[in-house]
C-alpha positions as CSV (number, residue, x, y, z in Angstrom):
1,X,0.0,-31.4,25.9
2,X,2.4,-33.6,24.0
3,X,2.7,-33.7,20.2
4,X,4.4,-36.0,17.8
5,X,5.2,-34.5,14.3
6,X,6.4,-36.5,11.3
7,X,6.2,-35.3,7.7
8,X,4.2,-32.2,8.8
9,X,1.6,-34.4,10.5
10,X,1.1,-33.6,14.1
11,X,-0.7,-36.1,16.4
12,X,-1.8,-34.4,19.6
13,X,-1.6,-36.5,22.8
14,X,-3.5,-35.4,25.8
15,X,-5.6,-37.3,28.4
16,X,-8.7,-35.2,27.5
17,X,-8.2,-36.1,23.8
18,X,-8.2,-39.8,24.8
19,X,-11.2,-39.4,27.0
20,X,-13.3,-37.6,24.4
21,X,-12.2,-39.9,21.6
22,X,-13.5,-42.7,23.8
23,X,-16.8,-40.9,24.2
24,X,-17.4,-40.2,20.4
25,X,-16.4,-43.7,19.4
26,X,-19.3,-45.1,21.6
27,X,-22.3,-45.8,19.3
28,X,-24.7,-45.5,22.3
29,X,-23.7,-41.8,23.0
30,X,-26.6,-39.5,22.0
31,X,-26.2,-36.6,19.6
32,X,-25.7,-34.0,22.4
33,X,-23.0,-36.0,24.1
34,X,-21.3,-36.6,20.8
35,X,-21.4,-32.9,19.9
36,X,-20.0,-31.8,23.2
37,X,-17.0,-34.1,23.1
38,X,-16.3,-33.1,19.5
39,X,-16.2,-29.5,20.6
40,X,-13.8,-30.3,23.4
41,X,-11.5,-32.1,21.0
42,X,-11.8,-29.3,18.5
43,X,-10.7,-26.8,21.2
44,X,-7.5,-28.7,21.9
45,X,-6.7,-29.2,18.2
46,X,-7.5,-25.5,17.2
47,X,-5.2,-24.3,20.0
48,X,-2.4,-26.5,18.6
49,X,-3.0,-25.5,15.0
50,X,-2.9,-21.8,15.8
51,X,0.1,-21.8,18.2
52,X,2.5,-20.4,15.5
53,X,0.3,-17.4,14.5
54,X,2.5,-14.3,14.4
55,X,2.3,-11.8,17.2
56,X,2.9,-8.1,17.3
57,X,3.8,-5.9,20.3
58,X,1.4,-3.2,21.3
59,X,1.3,-0.6,24.1
60,X,-1.8,-0.7,26.3
61,X,-3.0,1.0,29.4
62,X,-4.0,-1.2,32.3
63,X,-6.0,0.0,35.3
64,X,-2.7,0.5,37.0
65,X,-0.1,1.6,34.4
66,X,1.0,1.2,30.8
67,X,2.8,-1.8,29.4
68,X,3.6,-3.6,26.2
69,X,1.6,-6.7,25.3
70,X,1.5,-9.2,22.5
71,X,-1.5,-9.5,20.3
72,X,-2.2,-11.3,17.0
73,X,-0.5,-9.5,14.2
74,X,-2.7,-8.0,11.5
75,X,0.0,-9.0,8.9
76,X,-2.0,-12.1,8.0
77,X,-5.7,-12.6,7.4
78,X,-7.0,-15.8,9.1
79,X,-9.6,-18.0,7.4
80,X,-11.3,-21.0,9.0
81,X,-12.8,-23.1,6.2
82,X,-15.1,-25.9,7.5
83,X,-16.1,-28.6,5.1
84,X,-19.8,-28.9,5.4
85,X,-21.5,-30.2,7.3
86,X,-19.5,-31.9,9.9
87,X,-16.7,-29.3,9.9
88,X,-19.1,-26.9,11.6
89,X,-18.4,-28.6,14.9
90,X,-14.8,-27.4,14.6
91,X,-15.5,-23.9,13.1
92,X,-18.0,-23.1,16.0
93,X,-15.1,-23.5,18.4
94,X,-12.5,-21.9,16.1
95,X,-14.5,-18.7,15.7
96,X,-14.7,-18.3,19.5
97,X,-10.9,-18.8,19.9
98,X,-10.1,-16.4,17.0
99,X,-13.2,-14.2,16.8
100,X,-11.7,-11.9,14.1
101,X,-11.2,-14.8,11.7
102,X,-13.2,-15.1,8.5
103,X,-15.4,-18.3,8.3
104,X,-15.6,-19.5,4.6
105,X,-17.7,-22.6,4.1
106,X,-17.0,-25.3,1.5
107,X,-19.6,-28.0,0.9
108,X,-19.0,-31.5,-0.4
109,X,-20.7,-34.8,0.1
110,X,-19.2,-38.2,-0.7
111,X,-20.5,-40.3,-3.5
112,X,-21.1,-43.6,-1.7
113,X,-20.3,-45.6,-4.9
114,X,-17.1,-43.9,-6.1
115,X,-16.1,-42.4,-2.7
116,X,-15.3,-39.2,-4.6
117,X,-16.3,-35.8,-3.3
118,X,-19.2,-34.0,-5.0
119,X,-19.2,-30.2,-4.6
120,X,-22.4,-28.4,-3.8
121,X,-21.3,-25.2,-2.1
122,X,-18.3,-22.8,-2.1
123,X,-18.3,-19.6,-0.1
124,X,-14.8,-18.6,-1.0
125,X,-14.1,-15.6,-3.3
126,X,-13.2,-16.1,-6.9
127,X,-9.9,-14.3,-6.2
128,X,-8.2,-13.4,-2.9
129,X,-6.5,-10.0,-2.5
130,X,-2.9,-10.7,-1.4
131,X,-3.3,-14.4,-1.1
132,X,0.3,-14.7,0.2
133,X,-0.9,-12.9,3.3
134,X,-3.6,-15.3,4.2
135,X,-3.5,-18.3,6.6
136,X,-6.1,-21.0,5.9
137,X,-7.2,-23.6,8.4
138,X,-9.4,-26.3,6.7
139,X,-11.6,-28.0,9.2
140,X,-13.1,-31.5,8.9
141,X,-13.6,-34.0,11.7
142,X,-12.2,-36.9,9.7
143,X,-9.6,-37.7,7.0
144,X,-10.8,-41.0,5.6
145,X,-10.0,-41.6,1.9
146,X,-8.6,-38.1,1.9
147,X,-10.5,-37.2,-1.3
148,X,-12.5,-34.4,0.2
149,X,-9.5,-33.0,2.0
150,X,-7.5,-33.1,-1.2
151,X,-10.3,-31.3,-3.1
152,X,-10.5,-28.6,-0.4
153,X,-6.7,-28.0,-0.4
154,X,-6.7,-27.9,-4.2
155,X,-9.4,-25.3,-4.2
156,X,-7.3,-22.9,-2.1
157,X,-4.2,-23.6,-4.1
158,X,-6.0,-22.6,-7.3
159,X,-7.0,-19.3,-5.6
160,X,-3.4,-18.5,-4.8
161,X,-3.1,-19.5,-1.1
162,X,0.4,-20.8,-0.4
163,X,0.5,-24.4,0.7
164,X,2.9,-23.5,3.6
165,X,0.1,-21.2,4.9
166,X,-2.5,-24.0,5.0
167,X,-3.3,-26.3,7.9
168,X,-5.8,-29.1,7.9
169,X,-7.4,-29.8,11.3
170,X,-9.0,-33.2,11.7
171,X,-10.1,-35.0,14.9
172,X,-9.6,-38.5,13.4
173,X,-7.5,-39.7,10.5
174,X,-6.3,-42.9,8.8
175,X,-3.1,-43.9,7.0
176,X,-4.7,-43.9,3.5
177,X,-5.9,-40.3,3.7
178,X,-2.8,-39.1,5.3
179,X,-0.7,-40.7,2.6
180,X,-2.7,-39.1,-0.2
181,X,-2.3,-35.6,1.3
182,X,1.4,-35.9,2.3
183,X,2.3,-37.3,-1.1
184,X,0.6,-34.5,-3.1
185,X,1.1,-31.7,-0.6
186,X,4.2,-32.4,1.5
187,X,4.2,-28.9,2.9
188,X,0.6,-29.1,4.1
189,X,0.4,-29.1,7.9
190,X,-2.0,-31.6,9.4
191,X,-3.2,-31.6,13.0
192,X,-5.1,-34.6,14.3
193,X,-5.9,-36.3,17.6
194,X,-5.5,-39.9,16.3
195,X,-4.5,-41.9,13.3
196,X,-6.7,-45.1,13.2
197,X,-6.0,-48.5,11.6
198,X,-7.5,-47.9,8.1
199,X,-10.7,-48.0,6.0
200,X,-13.3,-50.7,5.5
201,X,-14.9,-51.5,2.1
202,X,-17.3,-48.6,2.4
203,X,-14.5,-46.0,3.0
204,X,-15.3,-45.7,6.7
205,X,-12.4,-45.3,9.2
206,X,-11.8,-48.4,11.4
207,X,-12.5,-48.5,14.3
208,X,-13.6,-44.9,13.7
209,X,-16.7,-43.2,14.9
210,X,-19.2,-43.7,12.1
211,X,-20.7,-40.8,10.1
212,X,-19.7,-37.7,12.0
213,X,-22.4,-35.5,10.3
214,X,-25.2,-37.8,11.1
215,X,-24.1,-38.2,14.7
216,X,-23.7,-34.5,15.1
217,X,-27.0,-33.5,13.7
218,X,-29.0,-36.6,14.6
219,X,-30.0,-37.3,11.0
220,X,-29.9,-41.1,10.9
221,X,-32.3,-42.8,8.5
222,X,-35.0,-44.7,10.4
């Protein structure tokens, strides 16, 4: 798996990323096919995002003998924060990869006129105990305008989470959203599979994949 990192933005390059991106871009793929390829992409990206989690050495007893092994350190609490509803496609995978992590949902929808996020749900605590000992992974399949991503990062900053302990995981991104985040949060780590051309007049990524939430949950208006 190859990666290219610039200004804390890592683009993951892998044949299976390219293949599954090709699947989810196709407007004729059904909801199940879309969902399955999203989960495959999420697996690759979550593995990349978590590769620097600290380890601690422990002694264990194998069926043969004893040995020292490395396991995730309990020094940090790990939080996966999916932005509802499309972020659930990534958090389902993330919770399998790191089963002891806390899943804390944040809910926003985009006002289609202003393209600004509107909050409707927040399952994070009012205050975190020892926020400097928490690593947060914010999960959303797309960074389009970047407004929802910006709001989610700002939420955790207000609760004391250090920006250097935050990572944003997004399957598809565009330059406008990336620019907004890197300008205001230069120490935020961003993991993505592709940076597309840009946005259309409705704030959709071009060429993009359409509305990820509708395609995941088959909620297109007839």
